[in-house]
N, C-alpha and C positions, 0 to 999 in steps of 0.2 A: 452306539456311542453318542452320547449327548454332547452338545456344544461346550457345555461347562467342563466336561470330563476330558475330552480328547482333542478337540479342534484347537490347533495352536494359535489361530488368529481370532479366537473368540473374544478375547479382551480388547483387541484392537477394533473389532467390529462393533462391540458395545460402546467403546469410547467414541467411535465415529458417529454412531447413531445418536448418542447423547449430545454431541457437538452440533449435529444437524438439527436436533430438536430444540436446542438453545437458540440457534439462529432463527428458527421459525417462531419461537416465543418472542424474540426481540422484534421481529417484523410485526407480529400480532399486537404486542404491547405498545408499539410506537404510536398507534392510532387511538390508544386509550387515554382518558383524562383522569386526573390532572397530569399535565406534562411537567416534569421537573426542570423548569427553565433555569433556575439558579444553578443546579448541579451541572446542567449542560454547559452553561457559560464558564463555570469554574474549570471543568474538564477541558473545554476547548482552549481556554487560555493556557492551561498547564501543558497540554500536548504541544501547542504551538510554540510555547516558550522554550521547551526542551528540544524541539525539532527544527526551529527556524534557522538558527545559525549553522548547525551541521549541514542542513540541506543546501544552504547557499555556498558553503565551502566545498561540499562534495560535487556540486553541479559544475563548478568551473573545471576541475580536472577531467570530469566525464566528457564535457563538451570539447575540451582540448584534445583528449585522446581520440575521440571519434573523428574530429575534424582533421587531425594530423594523419591518422591512418587512411581515411578516405581520400584526403588530398594527395598522399603519396601514391595510392593505388590509381586514382584517376589520372595522375601525371604519367604513370607507366603505360596506360592504355590510351592516352591521348584524349581523355574526356574530362579535362580539368574544369570545364565550364559547368559540369554537373555536381561539383563538390558541394556547393551550397544546398542544393535540393536534397542530396543524399544525407548530408550531415544533419540538417534541420529535421528531416523526417525521422531519422534514426533517433535523435534526441527526443522529439515530441512523442512519437508513437511507442518507443521501447524504453529508452533510458529513464526518462522523466518519471513515469508512473511507477516503475520498479524501484528506483532510488527513493522516491517519496514513501512508498509502502515499507521498504526495508528500514528506513529511519523511524517511521512511526511505530513499527513493530519492535525495533530495538530500543528506542528511547521511551516513547509514550506507552507502548504495549507492555513493556516489562514493568514499568512503574504501576500501571493499571493492575496487572496481575499480582504484584506484590501487595498492593493496597487491599485488594479483594481477598487475597490469601490470608493476610493478617486478620481481616475481619472474620474470616471463616474459622480460623483456629481459636479466635477469641469468642466464638459462638454468637457473634453479632447477627449473622445471617439467620441462624436458627431463632434468635430472639425476634427478629423482624417477622418471620413466618408465624411465630406464636401470636404476635400482636395483630396478625391479619394484613401485614404490609407485604406486597409482592416485591421481592428483591430484584426481580428482573426489570419491572417497571420503575422502581425507585432508584436503582443503582446502575444496572447494565445498559438500559436504553440510552440514558444521557451520555454514557461513555462511548458507546458504539457510534451514536450520531455525531459526537464530537470528533471521533477519529475519522469519520467519513468527511466531515466538513473541513478539518485540517488537511486531509489528504488532497481534497480538491484545490484548496488554497495553495498548499506547498507545491502541488504539481505545476500550477501556473508559474510560480516563482522559479522552480528548478528549470522549467522549459525556457523561460526568458534568460536566466543567467547562463544556462548551458549554451543556448544559441549565440548569445553575445560573446561568450568565451570561445566558441568554435569559430565565429566570425573573426575575432581578433587574431587567433593563432593561424587561421588560414590566410588571412590577408597580410598580416605583418611578418609571420615567420616563413610562410611558404610562397610568398610573392603573388598570391591570388589578387584578382581585381574585385573591388567592392561591387561594381556593376554586374559582373558575371555571377557572383555569389548570390545576390538578391534576385537577379533575373531568372536563374535556374529554379530557385525556390518558388517564385510566383508562377512559373510555368508548369510545375509538377505537383505542387501542394494543393490541397483542397480543404474545405471546411470540415468534412467528416474526419480528417486526420486529427484535428483538435478535439472533436467530440469523442472519438475513441480513446484519446488520451485521458480526458476527464472521466469518462465512464470507467476505464480501468482503475483510475485512482480512487474513485468512490467505492467500487467493488472491493479493491484491495484494502481500503480502510475499514470496510465492513468486516471482512475476513479477519483482519488483524485485531479488531476490537472484540469480535466474538470469541476467537481463540484465546486471547488474553483473559477475557472474562470467564470462559469455561475452566481454564486451568486455575484461575484464582479461586473459583468456587469449589474446586476439587483438588486441593493440595494434599500432600502427605502429612504425616504427623509432625508437629513442631516446626521450629524455624527452618530446619533443613528441608522439610517438605515444601515449604514456601519457596525456598531457593531453587529446588529442583523443578517446581512448577513454572517458575519464571524462565528457566533455561529451556524447558520443554515447549513453552508457549512460543518462544522466539524461533526455535528450530522448526516446529510444526508450521508456523506462519510462513517462514521462508519457503518450505517445500510446497505449500499450497499456492503461494503467490506465483512461483515459477510455472506450476502446472496450469493455473488459471490464465497466466499470460500467454502460454502456448495456445490454449483453447480460444481465447478471445482474439488473438492475432490471426489464427487460422480462419475463424468465422468472419472477421473483418475483411480479410483478403478475398474470401469467397463471395461475400455479399456486396461489397462496395467496389465497383470497377475503378481502375486507375484513371487519373485525369488525362483526358485526351484519347482514351481507349474507345 
């Protein structure tokens, strides 16, 4: 029984292999010259413009929900002084990079996939290859790097807004003290907590850009195929992001000891 004839997961394995190969091509072509700086700036501005406001709006309720739940829990167990540390670490390490990546995949990634899909069905990608232009270097690399850059930028924004929102709701609505909120954070937080957040955001941005580009380069036939490719890119990106978040969080907790340990 050959893989093509009988193995039910053959198509999925081929798609996974091609996606992995595209990711390697993006890394390899990143260091080739000439670098498409104008394309990079345009894509960076576009992804940032469609993701900036939603990121700011989403980060406020995320920070509020985390602060309210943790504040209620710490009150029940008599550890209200640790609300600030728990809330801030949860926002910075977990919520901020995931929210950022989901917004980039849902807003910027879907537009990226639709643009590349339209180019593909119009045979513009084939024309570039005939002319000797590498579409990965010309189109994909600037888009992926732009997604990574915007992810790092938005991650900082979401972290700041989320922490401020959590501080407001904990101090104003739950009667917490500002001094205890800040003191617990400074006592338990450490610089690697910020680094892992930025590393997660950059990796998630890379994955979102590569998946969107791959589905855009391999759509079905006609406009319906492009729409299906956009939906598939968002779903695949979401699944990969949560899996990667689990792996990166596990590695971080194993390799970086807690502050004071």
